[in-house]
DSSP file (Angstrom, degrees, kcal/mol; ACC not computed):
  #  RESIDUE AA STRUCTURE BP1 BP2  ACC     N-H-->O    O-->H-N    N-H-->O    O-->H-N    TCO  KAPPA ALPHA  PHI   PSI    X-CA   Y-CA   Z-CA
    1    1 A M              0   0    0      0, 0.0    39,-0.2     0, 0.0     2,-0.2   0.000 360.0 360.0 360.0 130.2  -15.1   13.5   19.6
    2    2 A E        -     0   0    0     37,-0.1     2,-0.5     1,-0.1    39,-0.1  -0.496 360.0 -99.8 -68.7 142.5  -11.3   13.0   19.0
    3    3 A N        +     0   0    0     37,-0.2     7,-0.2    -2,-0.2     6,-0.1  -0.554  41.3 176.8 -67.8 118.5   -9.3   12.0   22.1
    4    4 A K  S    S+     0   0    0     -2,-0.5    -1,-0.2     1,-0.1    37,-0.0   0.698  71.8  60.1 -97.8 -26.2   -7.7   15.0   23.6
    5    5 A E  S    S+     0   0    0      1,-0.2    -1,-0.1     2,-0.1     3,-0.1   0.713 115.0  30.7 -77.7 -17.6   -6.1   13.4   26.7
    6    6 A N    >   +     0   0    0      1,-0.1     3,-2.9     2,-0.0     4,-0.4  -0.510  63.5 168.5-137.6  67.3   -3.9   11.0   24.8
    7    7 A P  T 3> S+     0   0    0      0, 0.0     4,-0.5     0, 0.0     3,-0.5   0.731  78.5  61.5 -57.3 -20.1   -2.9   12.4   21.4
    8    8 A N  H 3> S+     0   0    0      1,-0.2     4,-1.7     2,-0.2     5,-0.2   0.617  83.3  81.7 -88.6  -9.5   -0.4    9.7   20.9
    9    9 A L  H <> S+     0   0    0     -3,-2.9     4,-2.6     1,-0.2    -1,-0.2   0.890  88.8  52.0 -56.7 -37.4   -3.1    7.0   21.0
   10   10 A K  H  > S+     0   0    0     -3,-0.5     4,-2.0    -4,-0.4    -1,-0.2   0.899 109.1  52.1 -70.3 -35.2   -4.1    7.5   17.3
   11   11 A D  H  X S+     0   0    0     -4,-0.5     4,-2.1     2,-0.2    -1,-0.2   0.821 107.6  50.9 -68.3 -30.2   -0.5    7.1   16.5
   12   12 A K  H  X S+     0   0    0     -4,-1.7     4,-2.5     2,-0.2    -2,-0.2   0.904 110.8  49.4 -68.4 -43.1   -0.3    3.8   18.4
   13   13 A I  H  X S+     0   0    0     -4,-2.6     4,-2.5     1,-0.2    -2,-0.2   0.921 110.9  49.1 -68.9 -37.7   -3.3    2.5   16.6
   14   14 A I  H  X S+     0   0    0     -4,-2.0     4,-1.7     2,-0.2    -1,-0.2   0.913 108.3  54.0 -60.6 -44.8   -1.8    3.5   13.3
   15   15 A E  H  < S+     0   0    0     -4,-2.1     4,-0.3     2,-0.2     3,-0.3   0.935 110.7  47.6 -55.8 -47.7    1.5    1.7   14.3
   16   16 A V  H >< S+     0   0    0     -4,-2.5     3,-2.2     1,-0.2    -2,-0.2   0.955 109.7  51.0 -56.8 -55.4   -0.6   -1.5   15.0
   17   17 A I  H >< S+     0   0    0     -4,-2.5     3,-1.5     1,-0.3    12,-0.5   0.747  96.1  69.2 -55.8 -26.3   -2.4   -1.2   11.7
   18   18 A R  T 3< S+     0   0    0     -4,-1.7    -1,-0.3    -3,-0.3    -2,-0.2   0.629  93.2  62.8 -71.2  -8.0    0.9   -0.9    9.8
   19   19 A T  T <  S+     0   0    0     -3,-2.2     2,-0.4    -4,-0.3    -1,-0.3   0.444  86.2  90.1 -92.1  -1.0    1.4   -4.6   10.9
   20   20 A C    <   -     0   0    0     -3,-1.5     9,-2.5    -4,-0.2     2,-0.4  -0.851  60.8-164.9-100.8 132.8   -1.5   -5.7    8.9
   21   21 A Y  B     -A   28   0A   0     -2,-0.4     7,-0.2     7,-0.3    -2,-0.0  -0.926  27.5-126.0-123.0 135.5   -1.1   -6.8    5.3
   22   22 A D    >   -     0   0    0      5,-0.9     3,-0.9    -2,-0.4     5,-0.3  -0.739  35.6-133.4 -75.4 129.5   -3.4   -7.4    2.3
   23   23 A P  T 3  S+     0   0    0      0, 0.0    -1,-0.1     0, 0.0    -2,-0.0   0.653 100.3  48.8 -68.7 -11.9   -2.2  -10.9    1.5
   24   24 A E  T 3  S+     0   0    0      1,-0.1    -2,-0.0     2,-0.0    33,-0.0   0.643 108.5  55.0 -99.4 -14.0   -1.9  -10.2   -2.3
   25   25 A I  S <  S-     0   0    0     -3,-0.9     2,-1.2     2,-0.1    -3,-0.3  -0.985  76.7-139.0-123.1 134.1    0.1   -6.9   -2.0
   26   26 A P  S    S+     0   0    0      0, 0.0     2,-0.3     0, 0.0    -5,-0.0  -0.165  76.6  92.8 -86.7  43.4    3.5   -6.8    0.0
   27   27 A V  S    S-     0   0    0     -2,-1.2    -5,-0.9    -5,-0.3    -2,-0.1  -0.994  83.5-105.0-137.3 143.8    2.5   -3.3    1.6
   28   28 A N  B  >  -A   21   0A   0     -2,-0.3     4,-1.7    -7,-0.2     3,-0.3  -0.245  32.2-113.8 -68.9 159.5    0.8   -2.7    4.9
   29   29 A I  T  4>S+     0   0    0     -9,-2.5     5,-2.2   -12,-0.5     6,-0.6   0.701 112.7  58.4 -69.8 -26.3   -2.9   -1.7    4.8
   30   30 A Y  T >45S+     0   0    0    -13,-0.4     3,-0.6   -10,-0.3    -1,-0.2   0.921 108.4  43.1 -72.7 -40.2   -2.3    1.7    6.1
   31   31 A E  T 345S+     0   0    0     -3,-0.3    65,-2.5     1,-0.2    68,-0.2   0.864 107.1  63.5 -70.6 -34.0    0.2    2.8    3.3
   32   32 A L  T 3<5S-     0   0    0     -4,-1.7    -1,-0.2    63,-0.2    -2,-0.2   0.726 115.0-119.1 -65.5 -14.0   -2.2    1.2    0.8
   33   33 A G  T < 5S+     0   0    0     -3,-0.6    -3,-0.2    -4,-0.4    -2,-0.1   0.775  74.6 131.6  87.1  19.1   -4.8    3.8    1.9
   34   34 A L      < +     0   0    0     -5,-2.2    17,-2.8    16,-0.1     2,-0.6   0.619  52.8  78.7 -84.2 -16.2   -7.3    1.1    3.1
   35   35 A I  E     +B   50   0B   0     -6,-0.6    15,-0.3    15,-0.2     3,-0.1  -0.851  53.3 172.1 -92.2 118.2   -7.9    3.0    6.5
   36   36 A Y  E     +     0   0B   0     13,-2.8     2,-0.3    -2,-0.6    14,-0.2   0.801  60.7   3.0-100.3 -32.5  -10.2    5.8    5.8
   37   37 A D  E     -B   49   0B   0     12,-1.9    12,-2.4     2,-0.0     2,-0.4  -0.999  47.6-168.8-152.5 145.4  -11.0    7.2    9.5
   38   38 A I  E     -B   48   0B   0     -2,-0.3     2,-0.5    10,-0.2    10,-0.2  -0.947  16.4-177.5-137.0 121.6   -9.9    6.4   13.1
   39   39 A I  E     -B   47   0B   0      8,-2.5     8,-3.3    -2,-0.4     2,-0.4  -0.962   8.1-167.5-124.0 136.1  -12.0    8.1   15.7
   40   40 A I  E     -B   46   0B   0     -2,-0.5     6,-0.2     6,-0.2   -37,-0.2  -0.984  13.9-151.3-118.8 112.6  -11.3    7.9   19.5
   41   41 A D    >   -     0   0    0      4,-2.5     3,-1.9    -2,-0.4     4,-0.1  -0.176  33.8 -94.5 -88.3-176.1  -13.9    9.1   21.8
   42   42 A E  T 3  S+     0   0    0      1,-0.3    -1,-0.1     2,-0.1   -40,-0.1   0.652 124.1  57.2 -70.8 -16.3  -13.8   10.5   25.3
   43   43 A N  T 3  S-     0   0    0      2,-0.1    -1,-0.3    36,-0.0    36,-0.2   0.176 119.1-108.5-100.3  13.5  -14.4    7.0   26.7
   44   44 A Q  S <  S+     0   0    0     -3,-1.9    34,-3.3     1,-0.2     2,-0.4   0.885  71.2 145.0  55.8  40.5  -11.3    5.6   24.9
   45   45 A N        -     0   0    0     32,-0.2    -4,-2.5    33,-0.2     2,-0.4  -0.919  37.8-148.0-106.4 131.6  -13.4    3.6   22.4
   46   46 A A  E     -Bc  40  80B   0     33,-3.2    35,-1.8    -2,-0.4     2,-0.4  -0.865  11.6-167.6-108.1 137.0  -11.9    3.4   18.9
   47   47 A N  E     -Bc  39  81B   0     -8,-3.3    -8,-2.5    -2,-0.4     2,-0.5  -0.984   7.5-167.8-121.3 119.9  -13.9    3.3   15.7
   48   48 A V  E     -Bc  38  82B   0     33,-2.8    35,-2.7    -2,-0.4     2,-0.5  -0.917   6.7-161.4-114.2 118.9  -12.0    2.4   12.6
   49   49 A K  E     +Bc  37  83B   0    -12,-2.4   -13,-2.8    -2,-0.5   -12,-1.9  -0.936  26.6 159.4-106.8 129.0  -13.4    2.9    9.0
   50   50 A M  E     -Bc  35  84B   0     33,-2.4    35,-3.4    -2,-0.5     2,-0.2  -0.853  23.0-159.1-137.8 168.3  -11.6    0.9    6.5
   51   51 A T        -     0   0    0    -17,-2.8     2,-0.3    -2,-0.3    35,-0.1  -0.795  17.0-123.9-130.7-179.2  -12.1   -0.6    3.0
   52   52 A L        -     0   0    0     33,-0.3    38,-0.4    -2,-0.2     4,-0.1  -0.942  33.2-104.0-125.8 164.8  -10.6   -3.3    0.9
   53   53 A T  S    S-     0   0    0     -2,-0.3     3,-0.0     1,-0.2    -1,-0.0   0.763 102.9 -11.3 -61.6 -23.0   -9.0   -3.1   -2.5
   54   54 A S    >   -     0   0    0      1,-0.1     3,-2.6    35,-0.0    -1,-0.2  -0.952  67.9-110.9-164.2 156.2  -12.2   -4.7   -4.0
   55   55 A P  T 3  S+     0   0    0      0, 0.0    -2,-0.1     0, 0.0     5,-0.1   0.775 120.3  59.1 -62.2 -22.1  -15.4   -6.5   -2.5
   56   56 A A  T 3  S+     0   0    0     -4,-0.1    -3,-0.0     4,-0.0     4,-0.0   0.433  75.7 139.0 -82.8   2.1  -13.9   -9.8   -4.1
   57   57 A C    X   -     0   0    0     -3,-2.6     3,-1.6     1,-0.2     4,-0.2  -0.188  55.4-140.0 -56.5 134.1  -10.8   -9.4   -2.0
   58   58 A P  G >  S+     0   0    0      0, 0.0     3,-0.6     0, 0.0    -1,-0.2   0.832 103.2  57.3 -64.3 -26.7   -9.8  -12.9   -0.7
   59   59 A A  G >> S+     0   0    0      1,-0.2     4,-3.3     2,-0.1     3,-1.1   0.384  75.5 103.5 -90.8   5.4   -8.9  -11.3    2.7
   60   60 A A  G <4 S+     0   0    0     -3,-1.6    -1,-0.2     1,-0.3    -3,-0.1   0.858  82.5  46.6 -57.5 -39.3  -12.5   -9.8    3.2
   61   61 A G  G <4 S+     0   0    0     -3,-0.6    -1,-0.3    -4,-0.2    -2,-0.1   0.647 126.6  25.4 -81.8  -9.4  -13.5  -12.3    5.7
   62   62 A T  T <> S+     0   0    0     -3,-1.1     4,-2.5    -4,-0.1     5,-0.2   0.730 104.0  69.0-118.9 -36.6  -10.3  -12.1    7.8
   63   63 A L  H  X S+     0   0    0     -4,-3.3     4,-2.6     1,-0.2     5,-0.3   0.944  98.1  51.2 -56.3 -55.6   -8.6   -8.8    7.4
   64   64 A P  H  > S+     0   0    0      0, 0.0     4,-2.1     0, 0.0    -1,-0.2   0.876 111.7  47.8 -48.8 -40.8  -11.1   -6.7    9.3
   65   65 A G  H  > S+     0   0    0      2,-0.2     4,-3.3     1,-0.2    -2,-0.2   0.888 108.5  54.9 -66.2 -41.3  -11.1   -9.0   12.2
   66   66 A E  H  X S+     0   0    0     -4,-2.5     4,-2.7     2,-0.2     5,-0.3   0.953 108.8  49.6 -55.1 -52.3   -7.3   -9.0   12.2
   67   67 A V  H  X S+     0   0    0     -4,-2.6     4,-1.9    -5,-0.2     5,-0.3   0.942 113.3  44.2 -54.7 -49.5   -7.3   -5.2   12.4
   68   68 A E  H  X S+     0   0    0     -4,-2.1     4,-2.8    -5,-0.3    -1,-0.2   0.943 112.5  52.9 -68.2 -40.6   -9.8   -5.1   15.3
   69   69 A D  H  X S+     0   0    0     -4,-3.3     4,-0.7     1,-0.2    -1,-0.2   0.910 111.4  46.1 -57.3 -42.2   -8.0   -7.9   17.1
   70   70 A K  H  < S+     0   0    0     -4,-2.7    -1,-0.2    -5,-0.2    -2,-0.2   0.818 115.4  44.5 -68.3 -33.9   -4.6   -6.1   16.9
   71   71 A I  H >< S+     0   0    0     -4,-1.9     3,-2.5    -5,-0.3    -2,-0.2   0.869 106.4  61.5 -81.6 -34.0   -6.0   -2.7   18.0
   72   72 A R  H 3< S+     0   0    0     -4,-2.8    -1,-0.2     1,-0.3    -2,-0.2   0.754  92.0  68.1 -61.3 -22.1   -8.0   -4.3   20.8
   73   73 A A  T 3< S+     0   0    0     -4,-0.7    -1,-0.3    -5,-0.2    -2,-0.2   0.508  73.4 102.7 -82.7  -2.3   -4.7   -5.5   22.2
   74   74 A L    X   -     0   0    0     -3,-2.5     3,-1.8     1,-0.1    -3,-0.0  -0.766  68.8-147.9 -81.7 122.8   -3.8   -1.9   23.1
   75   75 A P  T 3  S+     0   0    0      0, 0.0    -1,-0.1     0, 0.0    -3,-0.0   0.586  90.7  65.1 -72.3 -10.5   -4.4   -1.6   26.8
   76   76 A E  T 3  S+     0   0    0    -67,-0.0     2,-0.3     2,-0.0    -3,-0.1   0.663  90.8  84.9 -84.7  -6.1   -5.4    2.1   26.8
   77   77 A L    <   -     0   0    0     -3,-1.8   -32,-0.2    -6,-0.2     3,-0.1  -0.725  53.5-173.9 -97.4 137.9   -8.5    1.2   24.6
   78   78 A N  S    S+     0   0    0    -34,-3.3     2,-0.3     1,-0.4   -33,-0.2   0.885  72.7  10.1 -88.2 -77.9  -11.9    0.0   26.0
   79   79 A E        -     0   0    0    -36,-0.2   -33,-3.2   -35,-0.1     2,-0.4  -0.823  66.4-163.9-109.8 149.9  -14.0   -1.0   23.1
   80   80 A V  E     -c   46   0B   0     -2,-0.3     2,-0.4   -35,-0.2   -33,-0.2  -0.986   6.4-177.3-133.4 135.4  -12.8   -1.3   19.4
   81   81 A K  E     -c   47   0B   0    -35,-1.8   -33,-2.8    -2,-0.4     2,-0.5  -0.996   9.0-162.2-141.9 132.6  -15.0   -1.4   16.2
   82   82 A V  E     -c   48   0B   0     -2,-0.4     2,-0.5   -35,-0.2   -33,-0.2  -0.978   7.9-167.7-111.8 122.1  -13.9   -1.9   12.7
   83   83 A D  E     -c   49   0B   0    -35,-2.7   -33,-2.4    -2,-0.5     2,-0.6  -0.956  11.1-148.4-103.9 127.9  -16.3   -1.0   10.0
   84   84 A V  E     -c   50   0B   0     -2,-0.5     2,-0.4   -35,-0.2   -33,-0.2  -0.806  23.4-179.5 -94.8 127.0  -15.7   -1.9    6.4
   85   85 A V        -     0   0    0    -35,-3.4   -33,-0.3    -2,-0.6   -49,-0.0  -0.936  27.2-157.5-129.3 153.2  -17.1    0.6    4.0
   86   86 A W        +     0   0    0     -2,-0.4    -1,-0.1   -35,-0.1   -35,-0.1   0.403  55.3 114.5-111.1   0.6  -17.2    0.7    0.3
   87   87 A E  S    S+     0   0    0      1,-0.2     2,-0.1     2,-0.1    -1,-0.1  -0.991  77.2  28.2-123.5 122.0  -17.6    4.5   -0.3
   88   88 A P  S    S-     0   0    0      0, 0.0    -1,-0.2     0, 0.0     2,-0.2   0.542 102.8-128.3 -77.7 148.8  -15.4    6.0   -1.6
   89   89 A Q        -     0   0    0     -2,-0.1    -2,-0.1     1,-0.1    -3,-0.1  -0.428  28.6-106.8 -62.5 136.1  -14.2    3.0   -3.5
   90   90 A W        +     0   0    0    -38,-0.4    -1,-0.1    -2,-0.2   -56,-0.1  -0.357  43.0 173.3 -64.3 145.0  -10.6    2.4   -3.1
   91   91 A N    >   -     0   0    0    -58,-0.1     3,-2.4    -3,-0.1     4,-0.2  -0.966  48.7-101.2-149.2 157.5   -8.2    3.1   -6.0
   92   92 A P  G >  S+     0   0    0      0, 0.0     3,-1.8     0, 0.0     8,-0.1   0.708 113.1  73.4 -53.8 -23.9   -4.5    3.1   -6.4
   93   93 A D  G 3  S+     0   0    0      1,-0.3    -3,-0.0   -60,-0.0   -60,-0.0   0.732  88.9  66.4 -66.1 -18.8   -4.4    7.0   -6.1
   94   94 A M  G <  S+     0   0    0     -3,-2.4    -1,-0.3   -62,-0.1     2,-0.2   0.562  78.4 103.8 -78.1 -10.2   -5.1    6.4   -2.4
   95   95 A M  S <  S-     0   0    0     -3,-1.8   -63,-0.2    -4,-0.2   -64,-0.1  -0.470  74.6-113.2 -82.9 146.4   -1.9    4.8   -1.7
   96   96 A S     >  -     0   0    0    -65,-2.5     4,-2.5    -2,-0.2     5,-0.2  -0.133  26.7-109.5 -66.9 164.4    1.0    6.6    0.1
   97   97 A D  H  > S+     0   0    0      2,-0.2     4,-2.7     1,-0.2     5,-0.2   0.887 122.8  58.6 -60.8 -37.6    4.3    7.6   -1.6
   98   98 A V  H  > S+     0   0    0      2,-0.2     4,-2.8     1,-0.2     5,-0.2   0.964 106.5  44.3 -53.1 -53.4    5.8    4.8    0.6
   99   99 A A  H  > S+     0   0    0      1,-0.2     4,-2.6     2,-0.2    -2,-0.2   0.926 112.9  51.2 -59.9 -45.3    3.5    2.2   -0.9
  100  100 A R  H  <>S+     0   0    0     -4,-2.5     5,-3.8     1,-0.2     6,-0.5   0.898 112.5  47.9 -57.3 -37.0    4.1    3.4   -4.5
  101  101 A Y  H ><5S+     0   0    0     -4,-2.7     3,-1.5     3,-0.2     5,-0.2   0.946 111.7  49.2 -70.2 -42.4    7.8    3.2   -3.8
  102  102 A E  H 3<5S+     0   0    0     -4,-2.8    -2,-0.2     1,-0.3    -1,-0.2   0.871 114.3  44.8 -59.0 -37.3    7.6   -0.3   -2.3
  103  103 A L  T 3<5S-     0   0    0     -4,-2.6    -1,-0.3    -5,-0.2    -2,-0.2   0.325 118.0-112.7 -97.0  12.3    5.5   -1.5   -5.2
  104  104 A G  T < 5S+     0   0    0     -3,-1.5    -3,-0.2    -5,-0.1    -2,-0.1   0.847  79.7 126.6  65.6  37.0    8.0    0.2   -7.9
  105  105 A M      <       0   0    0     -5,-3.8    -4,-0.2    -6,-0.2    -5,-0.1   0.128 360.0 360.0-102.5  18.9    5.4    2.7   -9.0
  106  106 A M              0   0    0     -6,-0.5    -1,-0.1    -5,-0.2    -5,-0.1   0.334 360.0 360.0-134.1 360.0    7.7    5.7   -8.4
């Protein structure tokens, strides 16, 4: 169930996620389209579903933990869980216009 009491909490989570970068691409992971879902339940627990650009991504061992640690620092949240999923498989079409612009693809 989406959090109804604090609609800005999801925006705060997104703001935090925008401080995380794939080390090989100079664009934050939110604009890259690596965040698939953010669910906040009625108990202020957050579950984030994310992916990586590929299973062989060098940041696979560190990036999900970095995302979780940064979100966990938000005082409004209780529990935070970040799940790495591979479906749908990430592709460059998932990038935002901001990411495309920053990478010179527009």
